[in-house]
Gaussian input, Z-matrix of N, CA and C with variables (Angstrom, degrees):
# hf/3-21g

backbone

0 1
 N
 C     1     B1
 C     2     B2     1     A1
 N     3     B3     2     A2     1     D1
 C     4     B4     3     A3     2     D2
 C     5     B5     4     A4     3     D3
 N     6     B6     5     A5     4     D4
 C     7     B7     6     A6     5     D5
 C     8     B8     7     A7     6     D6
 N     9     B9     8     A8     7     D7
 C    10    B10     9     A9     8     D8
 C    11    B11    10    A10     9     D9
 N    12    B12    11    A11    10    D10
 C    13    B13    12    A12    11    D11
 C    14    B14    13    A13    12    D12
 N    15    B15    14    A14    13    D13
 C    16    B16    15    A15    14    D14
 C    17    B17    16    A16    15    D15
 N    18    B18    17    A17    16    D16
 C    19    B19    18    A18    17    D17
 C    20    B20    19    A19    18    D18
 N    21    B21    20    A20    19    D19
 C    22    B22    21    A21    20    D20
 C    23    B23    22    A22    21    D21
 N    24    B24    23    A23    22    D22
 C    25    B25    24    A24    23    D23
 C    26    B26    25    A25    24    D24
 N    27    B27    26    A26    25    D25
 C    28    B28    27    A27    26    D26
 C    29    B29    28    A28    27    D27
 N    30    B30    29    A29    28    D28
 C    31    B31    30    A30    29    D29
 C    32    B32    31    A31    30    D30
 N    33    B33    32    A32    31    D31
 C    34    B34    33    A33    32    D32
 C    35    B35    34    A34    33    D33
 N    36    B36    35    A35    34    D34
 C    37    B37    36    A36    35    D35
 C    38    B38    37    A37    36    D36
 N    39    B39    38    A38    37    D37
 C    40    B40    39    A39    38    D38
 C    41    B41    40    A40    39    D39
 N    42    B42    41    A41    40    D40
 C    43    B43    42    A42    41    D41
 C    44    B44    43    A43    42    D42
 N    45    B45    44    A44    43    D43
 C    46    B46    45    A45    44    D44
 C    47    B47    46    A46    45    D45
 N    48    B48    47    A47    46    D46
 C    49    B49    48    A48    47    D47
 C    50    B50    49    A49    48    D48
 N    51    B51    50    A50    49    D49
 C    52    B52    51    A51    50    D50
 C    53    B53    52    A52    51    D51
 N    54    B54    53    A53    52    D52
 C    55    B55    54    A54    53    D53
 C    56    B56    55    A55    54    D54
 N    57    B57    56    A56    55    D55
 C    58    B58    57    A57    56    D56
 C    59    B59    58    A58    57    D57
 N    60    B60    59    A59    58    D58
 C    61    B61    60    A60    59    D59
 C    62    B62    61    A61    60    D60
 N    63    B63    62    A62    61    D61
 C    64    B64    63    A63    62    D62
 C    65    B65    64    A64    63    D63
 N    66    B66    65    A65    64    D64
 C    67    B67    66    A66    65    D65
 C    68    B68    67    A67    66    D66
 N    69    B69    68    A68    67    D67
 C    70    B70    69    A69    68    D68
 C    71    B71    70    A70    69    D69
 N    72    B72    71    A71    70    D70
 C    73    B73    72    A72    71    D71
 C    74    B74    73    A73    72    D72
 N    75    B75    74    A74    73    D73
 C    76    B76    75    A75    74    D74
 C    77    B77    76    A76    75    D75
 N    78    B78    77    A77    76    D76
 C    79    B79    78    A78    77    D77
 C    80    B80    79    A79    78    D78
 N    81    B81    80    A80    79    D79
 C    82    B82    81    A81    80    D80
 C    83    B83    82    A82    81    D81
 N    84    B84    83    A83    82    D82
 C    85    B85    84    A84    83    D83
 C    86    B86    85    A85    84    D84
 N    87    B87    86    A86    85    D85
 C    88    B88    87    A87    86    D86
 C    89    B89    88    A88    87    D87
 N    90    B90    89    A89    88    D88
 C    91    B91    90    A90    89    D89
 C    92    B92    91    A91    90    D90
 N    93    B93    92    A92    91    D91
 C    94    B94    93    A93    92    D92
 C    95    B95    94    A94    93    D93
 N    96    B96    95    A95    94    D94
 C    97    B97    96    A96    95    D95
 C    98    B98    97    A97    96    D96
 N    99    B99    98    A98    97    D97
 C   100   B100    99    A99    98    D98
 C   101   B101   100   A100    99    D99
 N   102   B102   101   A101   100   D100
 C   103   B103   102   A102   101   D101
 C   104   B104   103   A103   102   D102
 N   105   B105   104   A104   103   D103
 C   106   B106   105   A105   104   D104
 C   107   B107   106   A106   105   D105
 N   108   B108   107   A107   106   D106
 C   109   B109   108   A108   107   D107
 C   110   B110   109   A109   108   D108
 N   111   B111   110   A110   109   D109
 C   112   B112   111   A111   110   D110
 C   113   B113   112   A112   111   D111
 N   114   B114   113   A113   112   D112
 C   115   B115   114   A114   113   D113
 C   116   B116   115   A115   114   D114
 N   117   B117   116   A116   115   D115
 C   118   B118   117   A117   116   D116
 C   119   B119   118   A118   117   D117
 N   120   B120   119   A119   118   D118
 C   121   B121   120   A120   119   D119
 C   122   B122   121   A121   120   D120
 N   123   B123   122   A122   121   D121
 C   124   B124   123   A123   122   D122
 C   125   B125   124   A124   123   D123
 N   126   B126   125   A125   124   D124
 C   127   B127   126   A126   125   D125
 C   128   B128   127   A127   126   D126
 N   129   B129   128   A128   127   D127
 C   130   B130   129   A129   128   D128
 C   131   B131   130   A130   129   D129
 N   132   B132   131   A131   130   D130
 C   133   B133   132   A132   131   D131
 C   134   B134   133   A133   132   D132
 N   135   B135   134   A134   133   D133
 C   136   B136   135   A135   134   D134
 C   137   B137   136   A136   135   D135
 N   138   B138   137   A137   136   D136
 C   139   B139   138   A138   137   D137
 C   140   B140   139   A139   138   D138
 N   141   B141   140   A140   139   D139
 C   142   B142   141   A141   140   D140
 C   143   B143   142   A142   141   D141
 N   144   B144   143   A143   142   D142
 C   145   B145   144   A144   143   D143
 C   146   B146   145   A145   144   D144
 N   147   B147   146   A146   145   D145
 C   148   B148   147   A147   146   D146
 C   149   B149   148   A148   147   D147
 N   150   B150   149   A149   148   D148
 C   151   B151   150   A150   149   D149
 C   152   B152   151   A151   150   D150
 N   153   B153   152   A152   151   D151
 C   154   B154   153   A153   152   D152
 C   155   B155   154   A154   153   D153
 N   156   B156   155   A155   154   D154
 C   157   B157   156   A156   155   D155
 C   158   B158   157   A157   156   D156
 N   159   B159   158   A158   157   D157
 C   160   B160   159   A159   158   D158
 C   161   B161   160   A160   159   D159
 N   162   B162   161   A161   160   D160
 C   163   B163   162   A162   161   D161
 C   164   B164   163   A163   162   D162
 N   165   B165   164   A164   163   D163
 C   166   B166   165   A165   164   D164
 C   167   B167   166   A166   165   D165
 N   168   B168   167   A167   166   D166
 C   169   B169   168   A168   167   D167
 C   170   B170   169   A169   168   D168
 N   171   B171   170   A170   169   D169
 C   172   B172   171   A171   170   D170
 C   173   B173   172   A172   171   D171
 N   174   B174   173   A173   172   D172
 C   175   B175   174   A174   173   D173
 C   176   B176   175   A175   174   D174
 N   177   B177   176   A176   175   D175
 C   178   B178   177   A177   176   D176
 C   179   B179   178   A178   177   D177
 N   180   B180   179   A179   178   D178
 C   181   B181   180   A180   179   D179
 C   182   B182   181   A181   180   D180
 N   183   B183   182   A182   181   D181
 C   184   B184   183   A183   182   D182
 C   185   B185   184   A184   183   D183
 N   186   B186   185   A185   184   D184
 C   187   B187   186   A186   185   D185
 C   188   B188   187   A187   186   D186
 N   189   B189   188   A188   187   D187
 C   190   B190   189   A189   188   D188
 C   191   B191   190   A190   189   D189

   B1=1.4553
   B2=1.5268
   B3=1.3208
   B4=1.4580
   B5=1.5244
   B6=1.3305
   B7=1.4542
   B8=1.5185
   B9=1.3004
   B10=1.4685
   B11=1.5221
   B12=1.3239
   B13=1.4455
   B14=1.5106
   B15=1.3290
   B16=1.4550
   B17=1.5168
   B18=1.3198
   B19=1.4534
   B20=1.5204
   B21=1.3186
   B22=1.4542
   B23=1.5174
   B24=1.3195
   B25=1.4579
   B26=1.5169
   B27=1.3194
   B28=1.4672
   B29=1.5229
   B30=1.3267
   B31=1.4577
   B32=1.5194
   B33=1.3228
   B34=1.4647
   B35=1.5252
   B36=1.3307
   B37=1.4663
   B38=1.5289
   B39=1.3462
   B40=1.4563
   B41=1.5167
   B42=1.3345
   B43=1.4605
   B44=1.5249
   B45=1.3430
   B46=1.4612
   B47=1.5303
   B48=1.3345
   B49=1.4643
   B50=1.5206
   B51=1.3352
   B52=1.4622
   B53=1.5203
   B54=1.3455
   B55=1.4686
   B56=1.5212
   B57=1.3435
   B58=1.4626
   B59=1.5286
   B60=1.3142
   B61=1.4641
   B62=1.5260
   B63=1.3191
   B64=1.4754
   B65=1.5241
   B66=1.3228
   B67=1.4530
   B68=1.5265
   B69=1.3036
   B70=1.4574
   B71=1.5272
   B72=1.3218
   B73=1.4620
   B74=1.5272
   B75=1.3394
   B76=1.4667
   B77=1.5341
   B78=1.3187
   B79=1.4646
   B80=1.5205
   B81=1.3164
   B82=1.4570
   B83=1.5296
   B84=1.3207
   B85=1.4622
   B86=1.5212
   B87=1.3241
   B88=1.4610
   B89=1.5260
   B90=1.3105
   B91=1.4609
   B92=1.5270
   B93=1.3085
   B94=1.4718
   B95=1.5272
   B96=1.3455
   B97=1.4580
   B98=1.5235
   B99=1.3128
   B100=1.4601
   B101=1.5227
   B102=1.3173
   B103=1.4619
   B104=1.5234
   B105=1.3365
   B106=1.4636
   B107=1.5309
   B108=1.3303
   B109=1.4690
   B110=1.5244
   B111=1.3259
   B112=1.4671
   B113=1.5251
   B114=1.3249
   B115=1.4610
   B116=1.5204
   B117=1.3293
   B118=1.4580
   B119=1.5147
   B120=1.3198
   B121=1.4555
   B122=1.5249
   B123=1.3213
   B124=1.4644
   B125=1.5258
   B126=1.3350
   B127=1.4495
   B128=1.5140
   B129=1.3335
   B130=1.4646
   B131=1.5243
   B132=1.3355
   B133=1.4609
   B134=1.5301
   B135=1.3340
   B136=1.4668
   B137=1.5242
   B138=1.3257
   B139=1.4641
   B140=1.5261
   B141=1.3209
   B142=1.4585
   B143=1.5259
   B144=1.3161
   B145=1.4586
   B146=1.5211
   B147=1.3216
   B148=1.4602
   B149=1.5269
   B150=1.3368
   B151=1.4639
   B152=1.5288
   B153=1.3085
   B154=1.4729
   B155=1.5267
   B156=1.3233
   B157=1.4731
   B158=1.5234
   B159=1.3300
   B160=1.4629
   B161=1.5273
   B162=1.3292
   B163=1.4624
   B164=1.5306
   B165=1.3217
   B166=1.4638
   B167=1.5312
   B168=1.3347
   B169=1.4603
   B170=1.5196
   B171=1.3326
   B172=1.4725
   B173=1.5241
   B174=1.3385
   B175=1.4579
   B176=1.5104
   B177=1.3413
   B178=1.4553
   B179=1.5256
   B180=1.3223
   B181=1.4576
   B182=1.5156
   B183=1.3132
   B184=1.4601
   B185=1.5204
   B186=1.3137
   B187=1.4667
   B188=1.5288
   B189=1.3189
   B190=1.4775
   B191=1.5096
   A1=108.79
   A2=118.35
   A3=120.79
   A4=110.49
   A5=114.68
   A6=121.03
   A7=108.87
   A8=115.86
   A9=122.51
   A10=114.47
   A11=118.04
   A12=120.24
   A13=115.63
   A14=117.92
   A15=122.38
   A16=109.42
   A17=116.08
   A18=122.24
   A19=109.43
   A20=116.74
   A21=121.93
   A22=108.82
   A23=117.01
   A24=122.30
   A25=108.48
   A26=117.80
   A27=121.75
   A28=109.61
   A29=115.34
   A30=120.69
   A31=108.22
   A32=117.04
   A33=121.71
   A34=112.22
   A35=117.09
   A36=119.57
   A37=113.02
   A38=117.04
   A39=121.43
   A40=116.00
   A41=117.84
   A42=121.04
   A43=109.23
   A44=117.88
   A45=119.50
   A46=111.68
   A47=114.95
   A48=122.05
   A49=108.78
   A50=116.00
   A51=121.89
   A52=106.81
   A53=116.16
   A54=121.45
   A55=109.57
   A56=117.55
   A57=120.56
   A58=111.37
   A59=116.18
   A60=122.62
   A61=108.59
   A62=116.68
   A63=122.82
   A64=112.70
   A65=116.78
   A66=119.77
   A67=109.26
   A68=117.55
   A69=122.52
   A70=112.68
   A71=116.91
   A72=122.65
   A73=107.99
   A74=118.79
   A75=120.33
   A76=112.36
   A77=115.45
   A78=121.77
   A79=110.40
   A80=116.14
   A81=123.30
   A82=107.82
   A83=116.27
   A84=121.25
   A85=111.77
   A86=117.84
   A87=121.86
   A88=113.04
   A89=118.28
   A90=121.23
   A91=110.14
   A92=116.76
   A93=120.43
   A94=111.15
   A95=116.92
   A96=120.95
   A97=109.98
   A98=116.57
   A99=122.73
   A100=107.57
   A101=116.58
   A102=122.23
   A103=112.70
   A104=118.10
   A105=121.79
   A106=114.15
   A107=116.89
   A108=121.44
   A109=111.44
   A110=116.95
   A111=119.83
   A112=111.16
   A113=115.28
   A114=121.10
   A115=108.98
   A116=115.67
   A117=120.69
   A118=109.62
   A119=116.53
   A120=122.63
   A121=107.84
   A122=115.88
   A123=122.54
   A124=112.02
   A125=116.63
   A126=122.00
   A127=115.70
   A128=117.43
   A129=122.01
   A130=108.11
   A131=116.45
   A132=121.03
   A133=107.67
   A134=116.29
   A135=122.06
   A136=108.77
   A137=115.56
   A138=121.43
   A139=109.43
   A140=115.75
   A141=122.63
   A142=108.95
   A143=117.27
   A144=120.57
   A145=110.87
   A146=115.63
   A147=120.36
   A148=110.31
   A149=116.83
   A150=119.94
   A151=112.79
   A152=117.07
   A153=125.45
   A154=114.06
   A155=117.50
   A156=120.46
   A157=113.04
   A158=117.68
   A159=119.53
   A160=112.24
   A161=117.84
   A162=120.40
   A163=111.17
   A164=117.13
   A165=121.16
   A166=110.48
   A167=116.58
   A168=120.91
   A169=112.18
   A170=116.68
   A171=120.55
   A172=112.63
   A173=116.84
   A174=120.51
   A175=114.09
   A176=117.86
   A177=121.84
   A178=112.15
   A179=116.41
   A180=121.18
   A181=108.69
   A182=116.08
   A183=120.81
   A184=109.75
   A185=116.20
   A186=121.49
   A187=109.40
   A188=115.65
   A189=118.40
   A190=111.15
   D1=136.01
   D2=178.82
   D3=-125.85
   D4=144.15
   D5=175.07
   D6=-146.98
   D7=135.22
   D8=172.81
   D9=47.59
   D10=44.64
   D11=176.32
   D12=85.14
   D13=10.28
   D14=-179.96
   D15=-127.41
   D16=147.05
   D17=-179.50
   D18=-117.60
   D19=127.24
   D20=174.33
   D21=-96.30
   D22=126.92
   D23=-178.91
   D24=-147.43
   D25=-169.28
   D26=176.67
   D27=-136.07
   D28=156.41
   D29=173.89
   D30=-79.15
   D31=177.78
   D32=179.01
   D33=-60.42
   D34=-29.47
   D35=-179.93
   D36=-91.93
   D37=6.68
   D38=175.20
   D39=92.12
   D40=3.69
   D41=178.23
   D42=-70.09
   D43=129.16
   D44=178.22
   D45=-67.82
   D46=141.41
   D47=-177.58
   D48=-136.97
   D49=141.74
   D50=173.60
   D51=-121.32
   D52=125.63
   D53=-179.81
   D54=-130.75
   D55=149.41
   D56=177.09
   D57=-70.93
   D58=140.11
   D59=177.44
   D60=-84.70
   D61=138.79
   D62=176.96
   D63=53.66
   D64=42.80
   D65=176.64
   D66=-72.02
   D67=169.93
   D68=-176.78
   D69=-71.59
   D70=-16.73
   D71=-179.83
   D72=-143.60
   D73=140.90
   D74=179.72
   D75=-65.70
   D76=151.84
   D77=179.38
   D78=-105.40
   D79=150.66
   D80=178.13
   D81=-95.47
   D82=96.43
   D83=-174.84
   D84=-84.41
   D85=-37.58
   D86=-173.28
   D87=-73.89
   D88=-16.74
   D89=-176.19
   D90=-110.51
   D91=166.51
   D92=177.99
   D93=-83.86
   D94=-3.51
   D95=179.25
   D96=-112.07
   D97=137.36
   D98=172.83
   D99=-150.62
   D100=148.32
   D101=-179.17
   D102=-57.42
   D103=-24.98
   D104=-173.46
   D105=-84.74
   D106=-1.90
   D107=-179.00
   D108=56.57
   D109=65.42
   D110=-179.78
   D111=-63.47
   D112=157.81
   D113=179.68
   D114=-127.55
   D115=161.36
   D116=178.99
   D117=-99.62
   D118=133.53
   D119=178.27
   D120=-132.61
   D121=103.95
   D122=179.48
   D123=53.74
   D124=45.05
   D125=176.70
   D126=85.30
   D127=0.22
   D128=179.05
   D129=-109.30
   D130=131.13
   D131=176.15
   D132=-84.90
   D133=120.88
   D134=-176.64
   D135=-112.83
   D136=121.68
   D137=178.27
   D138=-89.01
   D139=144.84
   D140=176.37
   D141=-90.01
   D142=146.78
   D143=-179.10
   D144=-92.11
   D145=149.00
   D146=176.26
   D147=-70.94
   D148=-30.92
   D149=179.53
   D150=-83.38
   D151=1.24
   D152=174.38
   D153=61.40
   D154=30.92
   D155=-178.98
   D156=-60.67
   D157=-28.67
   D158=-179.51
   D159=-66.61
   D160=-28.60
   D161=177.31
   D162=-66.27
   D163=-38.53
   D164=176.07
   D165=-68.14
   D166=-42.11
   D167=-178.25
   D168=-65.15
   D169=-33.87
   D170=179.19
   D171=-87.71
   D172=-2.91
   D173=179.16
   D174=79.34
   D175=13.18
   D176=179.90
   D177=-82.68
   D178=-14.23
   D179=179.84
   D180=-144.53
   D181=144.38
   D182=-179.81
   D183=-114.55
   D184=151.26
   D185=178.71
   D186=-62.35
   D187=141.05
   D188=-179.06
   D189=-89.84

């Protein structure tokens, strides 16, 4: 399932994962390691985007 530039999926063991769609670099979903240093939030593994879209969505950064 995808919404607003993010894709919800699961790992091979069924762990929920959220990754950015069409990011500048591919993400490693199947492994516990990814260049973006994903974090766990209430049992969901959340990947960070290279284009930093999550900072805009959370209001931590504004468009220049």
